OpenMM code with the backbone's topology and positions (N, CA, C; nanometers):
from openmm import Vec3, app, unit

residues = "MET THR THR VAL ALA VAL VAL PHE ALA SER PHE ALA GLY LEU MET HIS VAL GLY ILE PHE LEU ALA GLU SER VAL PHE TRP HIS ARG THR VAL VAL GLN ARG ALA PHE GLY ALA GLY ASP ALA GLU THR ALA ARG ILE GLN GLY PRO VAL PHE TYR ASN ILE GLY PHE TYR ASN LEU PHE LEU GLY LEU GLY THR ILE VAL GLY ALA TRP MET LEU ALA ASN SER GLY ALA VAL ALA LEU VAL VAL PHE THR CYS LEU PHE MET VAL GLY ALA GLY LEU VAL LEU ILE THR LYS TYR PRO GLN LEU TRP ARG GLY ALA LEU GLY GLN ALA VAL PRO PRO ALA PHE ALA LEU ILE ALA LEU LEU LEU SER".split()
positions = [
    Vec3(7.6861, 1.6380, 0.5043),
    Vec3(7.6649, 1.7205, 0.3864),
    Vec3(7.6939, 1.8687, 0.4116),
    Vec3(7.6874, 1.9085, 0.5379),
    Vec3(7.7198, 2.0472, 0.5703),
    Vec3(7.8642, 2.0787, 0.5322),
    Vec3(7.9530, 1.9833, 0.5545),
    Vec3(8.0935, 2.0040, 0.5181),
    Vec3(8.1067, 2.0241, 0.3683),
    Vec3(8.0334, 1.9471, 0.2899),
    Vec3(8.0363, 1.9620, 0.1439),
    Vec3(7.9863, 2.1016, 0.1058),
    Vec3(7.8800, 2.1480, 0.1707),
    Vec3(7.8263, 2.2815, 0.1432),
    Vec3(7.9299, 2.3884, 0.1758),
    Vec3(7.9990, 2.3723, 0.2875),
    Vec3(8.1019, 2.4690, 0.3270),
    Vec3(8.2142, 2.4716, 0.2237),
    Vec3(8.2560, 2.3544, 0.1776),
    Vec3(8.3651, 2.3466, 0.0790),
    Vec3(8.3241, 2.4142, -0.0515),
    Vec3(8.2066, 2.3809, -0.1042),
    Vec3(8.1641, 2.4396, -0.2320),
    Vec3(8.1356, 2.5892, -0.2188),
    Vec3(8.0767, 2.6314, -0.1084),
    Vec3(8.0522, 2.7744, -0.0885),
    Vec3(8.1841, 2.8496, -0.0771),
    Vec3(8.2792, 2.7936, -0.0047),
    Vec3(8.4108, 2.8582, 0.0083),
    Vec3(8.4790, 2.8690, -0.1268),
    Vec3(8.4726, 2.7611, -0.2056),
    Vec3(8.5318, 2.7645, -0.3396),
    Vec3(8.4656, 2.8729, -0.4247),
    Vec3(8.3323, 2.8796, -0.4206),
    Vec3(8.2604, 2.9814, -0.4977),
    Vec3(8.3006, 3.1217, -0.4528),
    Vec3(8.3142, 3.1406, -0.3227),
    Vec3(8.3559, 3.2706, -0.2717),
    Vec3(8.4958, 3.3081, -0.3173),
    Vec3(8.5875, 3.2126, -0.3076),
    Vec3(8.7246, 3.2388, -0.3522),
    Vec3(8.7305, 3.2669, -0.5019),
    Vec3(8.6478, 3.1955, -0.5776),
    Vec3(8.6439, 3.2180, -0.7214),
    Vec3(8.5982, 3.3616, -0.7515),
    Vec3(8.5004, 3.4111, -0.6772),
    Vec3(8.4543, 3.5481, -0.6997),
    Vec3(8.5579, 3.6513, -0.6569),
    Vec3(8.6361, 3.6205, -0.5566),
    Vec3(8.7475, 3.7089, -0.5218),
    Vec3(8.8476, 3.7109, -0.6372),
    Vec3(8.8714, 3.5949, -0.6980),
    Vec3(8.9595, 3.5886, -0.8148),
    Vec3(8.9051, 3.6679, -0.9323),
    Vec3(8.7751, 3.6619, -0.9525),
    Vec3(8.7136, 3.7401, -1.0600),
    Vec3(8.7319, 3.8892, -1.0326),
    Vec3(8.7194, 3.9287, -0.9061),
    Vec3(8.7476, 4.0681, -0.8696),
    Vec3(8.8881, 4.1068, -0.9139),
    Vec3(8.9844, 4.0220, -0.8855),
    Vec3(9.1227, 4.0534, -0.9231),
    Vec3(9.1354, 4.0738, -1.0732),
    Vec3(9.0705, 3.9864, -1.1500),
    Vec3(9.0776, 3.9992, -1.2958),
    Vec3(9.0116, 4.1281, -1.3435),
    Vec3(8.8921, 4.1571, -1.2920),
    Vec3(8.8152, 4.2704, -1.3427),
    Vec3(8.8630, 4.4059, -1.2903),
    Vec3(8.9166, 4.4091, -1.1709),
    Vec3(8.9493, 4.5378, -1.1097),
    Vec3(9.0983, 4.5650, -1.0945),
    Vec3(9.1786, 4.4613, -1.0842),
    Vec3(9.3225, 4.4807, -1.0622),
    Vec3(9.4018, 4.4545, -1.1899),
    Vec3(9.3673, 4.3486, -1.2620),
    Vec3(9.4459, 4.3075, -1.3789),
    Vec3(9.3755, 4.3356, -1.5117),
    Vec3(9.2750, 4.4235, -1.5112),
    Vec3(9.1991, 4.4523, -1.6329),
    Vec3(9.2885, 4.5051, -1.7457),
    Vec3(9.3964, 4.5716, -1.7125),
    Vec3(9.4841, 4.6311, -1.8138),
    Vec3(9.5565, 4.5254, -1.8979),
    Vec3(9.5546, 4.4008, -1.8560),
    Vec3(9.6235, 4.2943, -1.9301),
    Vec3(9.5348, 4.2423, -2.0440),
    Vec3(9.5931, 4.2306, -2.1601),
    Vec3(9.5190, 4.1892, -2.2793),
    Vec3(9.4539, 4.0532, -2.2620),
    Vec3(9.5226, 3.9600, -2.1994),
    Vec3(9.4674, 3.8256, -2.1809),
    Vec3(9.3391, 3.8290, -2.0974),
    Vec3(9.3333, 3.9156, -1.9983),
    Vec3(9.2128, 3.9299, -1.9161),
    Vec3(9.1015, 3.9936, -1.9984),
    Vec3(9.1340, 4.0957, -2.0739),
    Vec3(9.0344, 4.1624, -2.1568),
    Vec3(8.9726, 4.0644, -2.2562),
    Vec3(9.0561, 3.9809, -2.3174),
    Vec3(9.0050, 3.8811, -2.4123),
    Vec3(8.9170, 3.7790, -2.3420),
    Vec3(8.9563, 3.7367, -2.2223),
    Vec3(8.8791, 3.6373, -2.1479),
    Vec3(8.7380, 3.6871, -2.1178),
    Vec3(8.7235, 3.8169, -2.1015),
    Vec3(8.5926, 3.8755, -2.0732),
    Vec3(8.5251, 3.9310, -2.1984),
    Vec3(8.5811, 3.9021, -2.3153),
    Vec3(8.5179, 3.9380, -2.4413),
    Vec3(8.5241, 4.0850, -2.4768),
    Vec3(8.6263, 4.1550, -2.4280),
    Vec3(8.6355, 4.2991, -2.4530),
    Vec3(8.6691, 4.3316, -2.5983),
    Vec3(8.7299, 4.2390, -2.6683),
    Vec3(8.7635, 4.2657, -2.8077),
    Vec3(8.8905, 4.3469, -2.8223),
    Vec3(8.8798, 4.4622, -2.8860),
    Vec3(8.9988, 4.5435, -2.9124),
    Vec3(9.0337, 4.6339, -2.7936),
    Vec3(9.1476, 4.6999, -2.8030),
    Vec3(9.1990, 4.7829, -2.6935),
    Vec3(9.1066, 4.9006, -2.6619),
    Vec3(9.0472, 4.9586, -2.7630),
    Vec3(8.9576, 5.0727, -2.7402),
    Vec3(8.8322, 5.0292, -2.6648),
    Vec3(8.7760, 4.9150, -2.7033),
    Vec3(8.6595, 4.8624, -2.6328),
    Vec3(8.6951, 4.8331, -2.4873),
    Vec3(8.8106, 4.7725, -2.4650),
    Vec3(8.8548, 4.7420, -2.3289),
    Vec3(8.8732, 4.8694, -2.2471),
    Vec3(8.9259, 4.9733, -2.3095),
    Vec3(8.9441, 5.1009, -2.2393),
    Vec3(8.8099, 5.1591, -2.1973),
    Vec3(8.7129, 5.1539, -2.2877),
    Vec3(8.5801, 5.2071, -2.2587),
    Vec3(8.5114, 5.1236, -2.1501),
    Vec3(8.5274, 4.9916, -2.1555),
    Vec3(8.4630, 4.9035, -2.0589),
    Vec3(8.5334, 4.9003, -1.9239),
    Vec3(8.6554, 4.9489, -1.9171),
    Vec3(8.7351, 4.9418, -1.7952),
    Vec3(8.6647, 4.9890, -1.6689),
    Vec3(8.6040, 5.1093, -1.6684),
    Vec3(8.5367, 5.1554, -1.5467),
    Vec3(8.4203, 5.0655, -1.5040),
    Vec3(8.3485, 5.0119, -1.6019),
    Vec3(8.2362, 4.9235, -1.5694),
    Vec3(8.2873, 4.7941, -1.5059),
    Vec3(8.3909, 4.7340, -1.5662),
    Vec3(8.4465, 4.6117, -1.5101),
    Vec3(8.5081, 4.6363, -1.3736),
    Vec3(8.5663, 4.7531, -1.3541),
    Vec3(8.6226, 4.7880, -1.2231),
    Vec3(8.5133, 4.7826, -1.1166),
    Vec3(8.3993, 4.8418, -1.1469),
    Vec3(8.2873, 4.8435, -1.0535),
    Vec3(8.2301, 4.7032, -1.0322),
    Vec3(8.2105, 4.6291, -1.1392),
    Vec3(8.1569, 4.4935, -1.1290),
    Vec3(8.2521, 4.4043, -1.0496),
    Vec3(8.3803, 4.4289, -1.0654),
    Vec3(8.4789, 4.3523, -0.9895),
    Vec3(8.4583, 4.3676, -0.8400),
    Vec3(8.4265, 4.4881, -0.7964),
    Vec3(8.4030, 4.5077, -0.6530),
    Vec3(8.2734, 4.4407, -0.6082),
    Vec3(8.1733, 4.4358, -0.6924),
    Vec3(8.0543, 4.3571, -0.6591),
    Vec3(8.0945, 4.2114, -0.6350),
    Vec3(8.1773, 4.1593, -0.7241),
    Vec3(8.2227, 4.0209, -0.7084),
    Vec3(8.3045, 4.0019, -0.5809),
    Vec3(8.3878, 4.0992, -0.5478),
    Vec3(8.4656, 4.0910, -0.4244),
    Vec3(8.3736, 4.0830, -0.3030),
    Vec3(8.2777, 4.1740, -0.2951),
    Vec3(8.1890, 4.1766, -0.1791),
    Vec3(8.1030, 4.0506, -0.1722),
    Vec3(8.0566, 4.0027, -0.2869),
    Vec3(7.9794, 3.8791, -0.2904),
    Vec3(8.0650, 3.7609, -0.2469),
    Vec3(8.1865, 3.7543, -0.2970),
    Vec3(8.2763, 3.6453, -0.2593),
    Vec3(8.3088, 3.6467, -0.1115),
    Vec3(8.3393, 3.7642, -0.0579),
    Vec3(8.3685, 3.7739, 0.0854),
    Vec3(8.2464, 3.7380, 0.1696),
    Vec3(8.1294, 3.7798, 0.1260),
    Vec3(8.0060, 3.7431, 0.1962),
    Vec3(7.9843, 3.5934, 0.1973),
    Vec3(8.0152, 3.5284, 0.0876),
    Vec3(7.9998, 3.3832, 0.0796),
    Vec3(8.1006, 3.3125, 0.1689),
    Vec3(8.2219, 3.3634, 0.1718),
    Vec3(8.3248, 3.3044, 0.2589),
    Vec3(8.2844, 3.3206, 0.4057),
    Vec3(8.2372, 3.4381, 0.4430),
    Vec3(8.1904, 3.4593, 0.5804),
    Vec3(8.0701, 3.3690, 0.6095),
    Vec3(7.9789, 3.3582, 0.5131),
    Vec3(7.8633, 3.2705, 0.5305),
    Vec3(7.9046, 3.1250, 0.5489),
    Vec3(8.0044, 3.0796, 0.4732),
    Vec3(8.0542, 2.9423, 0.4880),
    Vec3(8.1167, 2.9231, 0.6255),
    Vec3(8.1905, 3.0242, 0.6724),
    Vec3(8.2499, 3.0170, 0.8051),
    Vec3(8.1408, 3.0097, 0.9127),
    Vec3(8.0366, 3.0913, 0.8969),
    Vec3(7.9255, 3.0889, 0.9930),
    Vec3(7.8542, 2.9541, 0.9908),
    Vec3(7.8356, 2.8989, 0.8730),
    Vec3(7.7726, 2.7685, 0.8606),
    Vec3(7.8551, 2.6617, 0.9303),
    Vec3(7.9854, 2.6654, 0.9095),
    Vec3(8.0737, 2.5653, 0.9699),
    Vec3(8.0815, 2.5780, 1.1211),
    Vec3(8.0725, 2.6995, 1.1718),
    Vec3(8.0950, 2.7216, 1.3146),
    Vec3(7.9689, 2.7324, 1.3996),
    Vec3(7.8583, 2.7730, 1.3392),
    Vec3(7.7370, 2.7889, 1.4197),
    Vec3(7.6135, 2.7278, 1.3555),
    Vec3(7.6283, 2.6797, 1.2334),
    Vec3(7.5131, 2.6227, 1.1639),
    Vec3(7.4229, 2.7256, 1.1000),
    Vec3(7.4593, 2.8539, 1.1076),
    Vec3(7.3787, 2.9608, 1.0473),
    Vec3(7.3849, 2.9500, 0.8953),
    Vec3(7.2694, 2.9481, 0.8314),
    Vec3(7.2661, 2.9243, 0.6870),
    Vec3(7.2254, 3.0453, 0.6034),
    Vec3(7.1656, 3.1464, 0.6644),
    Vec3(7.1032, 3.2541, 0.5865),
    Vec3(7.1994, 3.3229, 0.4904),
    Vec3(7.3155, 3.3620, 0.5381),
    Vec3(7.4084, 3.4372, 0.4530),
    Vec3(7.4607, 3.3522, 0.3382),
    Vec3(7.4985, 3.2299, 0.3674),
    Vec3(7.5529, 3.1444, 0.2609),
    Vec3(7.4433, 3.1080, 0.1599),
    Vec3(7.3199, 3.0882, 0.2063),
    Vec3(7.2102, 3.0592, 0.1128),
    Vec3(7.1847, 3.1802, 0.0236),
    Vec3(7.1777, 3.2988, 0.0822),
    Vec3(7.1524, 3.4188, 0.0028),
    Vec3(7.2608, 3.4407, -0.1019),
    Vec3(7.3869, 3.4360, -0.0608),
    Vec3(7.4936, 3.4656, -0.1560),
    Vec3(7.5047, 3.3574, -0.2631),
    Vec3(7.4831, 3.2323, -0.2253),
    Vec3(7.4884, 3.1250, -0.3261),
    Vec3(7.3719, 3.1364, -0.4243),
    Vec3(7.2531, 3.1700, -0.3755),
    Vec3(7.1403, 3.1920, -0.4668),
    Vec3(7.1686, 3.3089, -0.5607),
    Vec3(7.2317, 3.4131, -0.5094),
    Vec3(7.2700, 3.5294, -0.5899),
    Vec3(7.3630, 3.4861, -0.7022),
    Vec3(7.4631, 3.4031, -0.6703),
    Vec3(7.5597, 3.3563, -0.7708),
    Vec3(7.4928, 3.2690, -0.8761),
    Vec3(7.4066, 3.1782, -0.8328),
    Vec3(7.3358, 3.0916, -0.9279),
    Vec3(7.2479, 3.1764, -1.0189),
    Vec3(7.1773, 3.2724, -0.9614),
    Vec3(7.0928, 3.3613, -1.0411),
    Vec3(7.1723, 3.4399, -1.1438),
    Vec3(7.2871, 3.4921, -1.1031),
    Vec3(7.3711, 3.5683, -1.1960),
    Vec3(7.4229, 3.4790, -1.3081),
    Vec3(7.4569, 3.3554, -1.2768),
    Vec3(7.5007, 3.2605, -1.3795),
    Vec3(7.3901, 3.2312, -1.4789),
    Vec3(7.2680, 3.2164, -1.4290),
    Vec3(7.1541, 3.1915, -1.5179),
    Vec3(7.1264, 3.3112, -1.6083),
    Vec3(7.1378, 3.4297, -1.5535),
    Vec3(7.1192, 3.5507, -1.6352),
    Vec3(7.2250, 3.5560, -1.7453),
    Vec3(7.3496, 3.5273, -1.7085),
    Vec3(7.4584, 3.5329, -1.8066),
    Vec3(7.4366, 3.4333, -1.9201),
    Vec3(7.4011, 3.3100, -1.8876),
    Vec3(7.3879, 3.2079, -1.9924),
    Vec3(7.2646, 3.2310, -2.0791),
    Vec3(7.1589, 3.2898, -2.0225),
    Vec3(7.0405, 3.3151, -2.1052),
    Vec3(7.0593, 3.4359, -2.1964),
    Vec3(7.1369, 3.5346, -2.1524),
    Vec3(7.1594, 3.6532, -2.2353),
    Vec3(7.2744, 3.6337, -2.3342),
    Vec3(7.3798, 3.5653, -2.2898),
    Vec3(7.4983, 3.5447, -2.3737),
    Vec3(7.5389, 3.3971, -2.3706),
    Vec3(7.4695, 3.3124, -2.4478),
    Vec3(7.4989, 3.1684, -2.4451),
    Vec3(7.6440, 3.1353, -2.4801),
    Vec3(7.7102, 3.2217, -2.5556),
    Vec3(7.8494, 3.1961, -2.5926),
    Vec3(7.9418, 3.2039, -2.4701),
    Vec3(7.8954, 3.2619, -2.3610),
    Vec3(7.9740, 3.2701, -2.2377),
    Vec3(7.9345, 3.1598, -2.1395),
    Vec3(7.8934, 3.0459, -2.1919),
    Vec3(7.8436, 2.9370, -2.1082),
    Vec3(7.9478, 2.8854, -2.0092),
    Vec3(8.0754, 2.8867, -2.0464),
    Vec3(8.1782, 2.8387, -1.9531),
    Vec3(8.1841, 2.9269, -1.8285),
    Vec3(8.1833, 3.0568, -1.8490),
    Vec3(8.1838, 3.1495, -1.7364),
    Vec3(8.0579, 3.1374, -1.6523),
    Vec3(7.9453, 3.1191, -1.7203),
    Vec3(7.8186, 3.1044, -1.6479),
    Vec3(7.8178, 2.9777, -1.5628),
    Vec3(7.8664, 2.8687, -1.6192),
    Vec3(7.8730, 2.7442, -1.5411),
    Vec3(7.9710, 2.7569, -1.4253),
    Vec3(8.0848, 2.8203, -1.4515),
    Vec3(8.1822, 2.8409, -1.3446),
    Vec3(8.1258, 2.9260, -1.2321),
    Vec3(8.0418, 3.0201, -1.2685),
    Vec3(7.9813, 3.1083, -1.1701),
    Vec3(7.8696, 3.0392, -1.0929),
    Vec3(7.7926, 2.9531, -1.1582),
    Vec3(7.6708, 2.8991, -1.0976),
    Vec3(7.6845, 2.7601, -1.0370),
    Vec3(7.7700, 2.6759, -1.0909),
    Vec3(7.7727, 2.5356, -1.0468),
    Vec3(7.8248, 2.5176, -0.9039),
    Vec3(7.9407, 2.5736, -0.8653),
    Vec3(7.9848, 2.5517, -0.7266),
    Vec3(7.8835, 2.5966, -0.6207),
    Vec3(7.8243, 2.7173, -0.6342),
    Vec3(7.7241, 2.7542, -0.5336),
    Vec3(7.5983, 2.6675, -0.5413),
    Vec3(7.5632, 2.6201, -0.6616),
    Vec3(7.4486, 2.5300, -0.6729),
    Vec3(7.4756, 2.4001, -0.5975),
    Vec3(7.5968, 2.3471, -0.6085),
    Vec3(7.6336, 2.2272, -0.5324),
    Vec3(7.6269, 2.2539, -0.3824),
    Vec3(7.6699, 2.3721, -0.3398),
    Vec3(7.6610, 2.4074, -0.1978),
    Vec3(7.5145, 2.4088, -0.1521),
    Vec3(7.4271, 2.4657, -0.2331),
    Vec3(7.2843, 2.4702, -0.1973),
    Vec3(7.2228, 2.3305, -0.1924),
    Vec3(7.2586, 2.2473, -0.2901),
    Vec3(7.2065, 2.1099, -0.2914),
    Vec3(7.2550, 2.0344, -0.1680),
    Vec3(7.3818, 2.0511, -0.1340),
    Vec3(7.4353, 1.9843, -0.0143),
    Vec3(7.3621, 2.0319, 0.1120),
    Vec3(7.3305, 2.1613, 0.1173),
    Vec3(7.2543, 2.2119, 0.2322),
    Vec3(7.1145, 2.1506, 0.2385),
    Vec3(7.0517, 2.1371, 0.1241),
    Vec3(6.9176, 2.0769, 0.1205),
    Vec3(6.9211, 1.9311, 0.1668),
    Vec3(7.0290, 1.8622, 0.1379),
    Vec3(7.0415, 1.7210, 0.1729),
    Vec3(7.0904, 1.6991, 0.3159),
    Vec3(7.1331, 1.8067, 0.3819),
    Vec3(7.1872, 1.7877, 0.5179),
    Vec3(7.0802, 1.8068, 0.6235),
] * unit.nanometer
topology = app.Topology()
chain = topology.addChain("A")
for resn in residues:
    res = topology.addResidue(resn, chain)
    for name in ("N", "CA", "C"):
        topology.addAtom(name, app.Element.getBySymbol(name[0]), res)
């Protein structure tokens, strides 16, 4: 089950790196702005600095999860991967409770790390 935890944690980490790219690198693209619910161009312009900052949070969280998965696979150390996966699940729960219409994003954010945590509990 440790291997399953490593796979799901790695996927969750990579997904957060991808979210960083969307929020911080490709925010100027209309399709990305719509995906994050920015609405019109003026709203997206105003939200740009906030999404830029949040994108870096996602980058650091994703990289931490990837490092944690590597540590788990190579030494059995669980603390970092447990912390970052709990952080992701918590953020997904906050998103779905505050903005239920963003349930797809919330599930995408919370389910892979939740599977990693469950696999760790079962191993």
